[in-house]
N, C-alpha and C positions, 0 to 999 in steps of 0.2 A: 400288566402282561408284556413280555418282551416281544419285538417285531418278529423275532425268529419263529414264534409259534405259528405265525400266519406263513412265513416265507419257507418253512421247511415241512409242510404237512406231509409230503411224501416219505420222509424218513420215520416221523411219528415214534420217536424214542423216548421222549422225556415229557415230564410235566413241568412247566416252566411258570412259576409264580413268585412275585415280589423280588425279582433279581436272582432267584435260585433256579438251577437246573439239575433236576434229578435223572441220573443215568442208570438204566438197566443193563446189567451186566452182558447178558447173552445178545441183546439187540446191538449194544455197543461194539461187541466183538464182530457181529456180522457186518456193521457198517464200516469199521476200520479196515476191513479186508475187502471192502466194495469199492472204495475211492481213497485216494491219498488223505492223511491226516490234515495236511494244510487246507485242502479243500473242503473236508468235513468241518474243520473247525470254522470255516466262513459260514457255513450253513448254520451253525450253532450260535453265531455272533460272538465268538470268543477266540483266543489266540491258539495257535498250535501247541504253544508249551502248556496252556491249561488243559487242553485235551489229552496230552501226553500225561499230565499229573493224573488225570482222572483214570487212565488206563493203568497206571502204576497201582493206584489205590485199589483198583478191582481186579488186579492181576490180569489184565487183558493184553495178550501179546500183540505186537505191532510189526507190520512188515519190515523185513530187513532191508539193509542197504541194497539198492539196485533191483528190488523186487518189481516196481512199477516199470521200469526201463526193459527189465526182461519180458514182463507181460506184454508190453507195448510192440515187442518184437516177436511175439508168439512163441517165447522160449517157455520151458517146462518150469513151473513155479510150485512151491509147496506151502501149504496154509496148515500151521501147527493146530493141534487140537486145543481147546479152551481148557486150561488146567483149572484144578479146584481152587476156591477162594472162600474166605470166611465171610465176605461181603457180596451181597447181590445187587446192591444199588449204592450209589454214592451221589450226594448232593454238592454241587459246586456253586458257591455263592459268588456272584458277579457284582462287583461294587461299582460298575462303571469303567470308564477308560482310565487306566493308570498310566503314569509316566514310566519310561524305562527304567528309572532308578528305583521306583517303587515295585515294579514287577520283579527286579532282581532280588530286592529284599525279601519279597514274599514267595520267591521261587525256590525250588530245589535243584541242584545241579543234576542235569539229565545227560550231558555229553562228556564222555570220558575220553581222554587223549591216551593212547597206548604208549608204553615205554620202547616198544619195539615195532618195527615196520614190517608186519607179517600180512600177507595177502593184501598188498596196497591197491588202492583204486587205481584204475588203469592210467589216468592222467598223471597220478603221482609217481607211478613206476616209470612212465615215459620221461618225466621231469628228472627223477633221480638218475636214469641212465644218460641224460643229457648234460648233466651238471659235471664241470671240471673244477674241482677244488684247487687245482694248480695253477689255474688261470684267473687272474683278477682284472676287473675293469678299472677305470680311473676312480670310482668310488670305493675301491678295495672290497668289493662283493665279487662272488664266484660268476664266472660267466656260465651261460646255458639255463637249463631249467625249463626249456620248452617242452610241451606247449603251455605250461602254467606260468603266471605272472609272479615270479618270486625273485626277490633281490636280498640276499644275506650274505654274511661273512662265511668263511669256511667252517667255523665253529659252530654255527647255527643252522648249517644245512639239514642235519638230521632232525633237530627240533621243528625247523619250519616245515619240513616234509610230513612230519608226524601230525601237526597241526592242520595242515591243508587235507591230509588223509581223513582225519576225524571229521572235519567239516564237510568235505565233499561227500562222503558216505552218509552223513546224517541229512545233508541236503536231499539226497536221492530217496533215502528212507522216508522223508517227509513228503515225497511226491514233487519235488522240484527238479527241473531240467537244467543241467549243467552242461555248457559247451566252451569251446575255445575258438578263437579266429586269428587270423593273421592280418596285420595291417603294416604295409611295408616291411621293415625287418623285425617288428615287435609282435609278441604273441599277447592275447588278452584272454582272460577267463571270465565268462559271465554267466549268470543265472537268468534263465528265460521264465517269465510268467505271463501267459497268454501272449500278448504282442510286444511286451516290454522286455528291455534287458537291464541287468544291474551288473556292473563289473566288480571283481574282487581282486585285490592285491595283497600280497604279503611282503613287508618291507622291515627292514632293520634300520632303526634310526641311527644317525651318525653326527658327528661334528665337523665343521668346516673351519679350516684355518688357512690364512694367506701364506703362501711360501715366502720365505725371506730371500730365497735364491733359486734360480731355475738351473737345472743341469743342462738344459737346452733353450734356445730362443723360442722354440715352439712348444715348450712345455706348459702345462696347465698352471693357471694362476693360484689355484686353490688346492689344498691338500684335504682329503675327506678320511675320516676314521670311523668304523662302526663302533657302537656303544654297547651292543649286546641285547639291547631292548627292542623287542619286536612289536610290530603294530598290523593289524588287519584292516584294510581300507575297503569301503563299500562305496562305488561311485555310480552316478546316474548315467554316465556316458564317458567316452575315452578322453575328451578334452577338458573334463571337469577339473578345476584347480582345488576346490573344496570338496570333503567327503565325510562320511560318517566314519569314525575311527574307534577300534578296539585296540587297546595296548597294554602292555606289562605296567603294572603300577607298583608302589612301593609295597602294597599289601597283598596284591594278587598277580598271578601269572596270567598271560593272555590264554593259556590252556584252560583256566577255570573260569574264563568269561565267555566262552563261546555261546552260551545260552542267549546272552545278550545280543549276539549276532542276528538272532532270528527276530527279536523285536525291532531292531534297526532295519532288518530286511522288510519285515512286514510294513513298517512305517514308510519307508522308501518306495515300496510297491504302490502303495496307496497314493502317495504323492505324484509318482510318474504316471500312474493310470489316470489320476485327475488332470494332470497337465495334457496327457494325450487325448482325452475325451473332449477337452476344451479346443485343443488344436484341430481335432476332427470336427468339432462343431462349426469353428471358424472357417475351416476348408469348406464344409458343406455350405455355409453361408456364402463364401466367396464364389464357390461354384454356381449357386442359385442366382446370385447377382450377375454373374458373367453370362449365364444362360438367358437372363432377362434382358441384359444388355444387347447380346447378340441377336436376340429375337427382335428387339427394337430396330437394331441396325439392319436386319434382314428385311423387316417390314418397311423401313424407310428406302432400302435399296430397291426393293420390289416396287414401291409406289413410284420411285424416281424413274425406274425403267418403264413401268406402265405409262407414266405421263410422257416420257420421251417418245415412246412408241405411238401414243395418241397424237402427239404434236406431228410426228413424222408422217402418220396416215392422214392427218388433216391437210398438211401440205400436199400430200400426193393426191388427196381428193380435190383440193383447189386446182391443181395443175390438170387434173383429168377434166374437171368442168371447163377450164379455159379451152382445152382441146375439143370438147363437144360444142362449145359454142362457136369455136372456129370452124369446125365441120359443118355446123348449121348455116353459117354465112357462105361457106364455099358452096353448099347444096343449093342455097337460095339464088347465088349468082349463075350457077349451072342451069337452072330452070329457065333463067332469061336468055341464055345463049342458044344459038341455032347451031348445034353440034352434029358431026357425022356420027355414024355409028362406031367407028373406031375410037373417036375422041371420048365418046360416052364411055366405052369400056376402060379407056385409061382413067377417066374420072372415078368410075366405080371401083377399080383396082386400088387406086389411091385412097378412097374413103374406107374401104374394108380394112386397109393397112392401118390407117389412122385411128379408126374406131377400136381396133384390137389393141393398139398401144394405149389408148384412153382407158379402155376396160382394164388392162394390166395395172395402170396407175390407180384405178378406182378401187379403194379398200372397202367399200361399203357392204358388199355381199359377204366378204370374209369377216367384217366385224359383226354383222348379224349372226353369223354361224357361231362366232366366239362368245356373243352375249347370251345366246339361247342355249348354247351347249349341244350335246349330241341329240337331245330330243327335238331341237328346232331344226332338223335338217329338211323336214317336208313342210 
């Protein structure tokens, strides 16, 4: 029995035995329109691609590009009726975790790149309007493309935008959230899954050749020339030097390999999430250790302050006792003297002043109150 049978009892769509998942058409239809396919696939313990394959087999329509984004912003969305189908159930055989290459071999192409840029994604439209084909940077790629992270030669602008348009629409169709951000003068495109970000770039590969001579002393040392070969990069962060790459090959164009992107995306998402959870666990552990250290320091500090206060009061007590003894000696001497009434009054005034001072120094009464607390007042 697969773990999902216990994990997803709230969905209750399928009978899962011996690595097989049997999908019921009407129930699957209800569920793919209740949450993004990427999220639903995790409930089943399969990939998004596998779930899309099931939907194709059962002729179950899936939400179009931007559906979940519109729904999040309370915009009007349409849910198509369930069309007719010859099949009412479909059993998916799950043979365990496959490598990306195995998944590709056993998969059907589900993402199609258009030949014309009609109704482009809003980010693609902005990038198209920003690109200046007549202005090249030192790598002989066009300038602009904001807010997308695209770097291609003039001949590959249209192709690059078509690829990104298909990819962004498919990402949103599968429930992923696509964003852009600016860092200094650069723009970055990223996919956000829960708390994690994965950055995507479209690049045209090129060759580098050392210049034999420079037109100016300040000229660049190397000359760069694009090759026409496009590659799609997936990065864990902005400063990453290595990345997961999809590119044109001798046998396949990048356009025909976009399904592989989602396998790489899911793999990276799991890796990043695992790293984040470990960081958060380490952070919680450090916080707990810091709290314990601070508590020990506070306790030691409180103990030191309490001890210093005790010593101070003990010294005050000793001083008060010296004064009381001194007063007793003065009173003893006074009793032996034959003093006038006026002289006795002077002695009495001095004794009152001295005892008051000794009482102020004596901390005993105050200490008793502190030891006993509020209930020890009487």
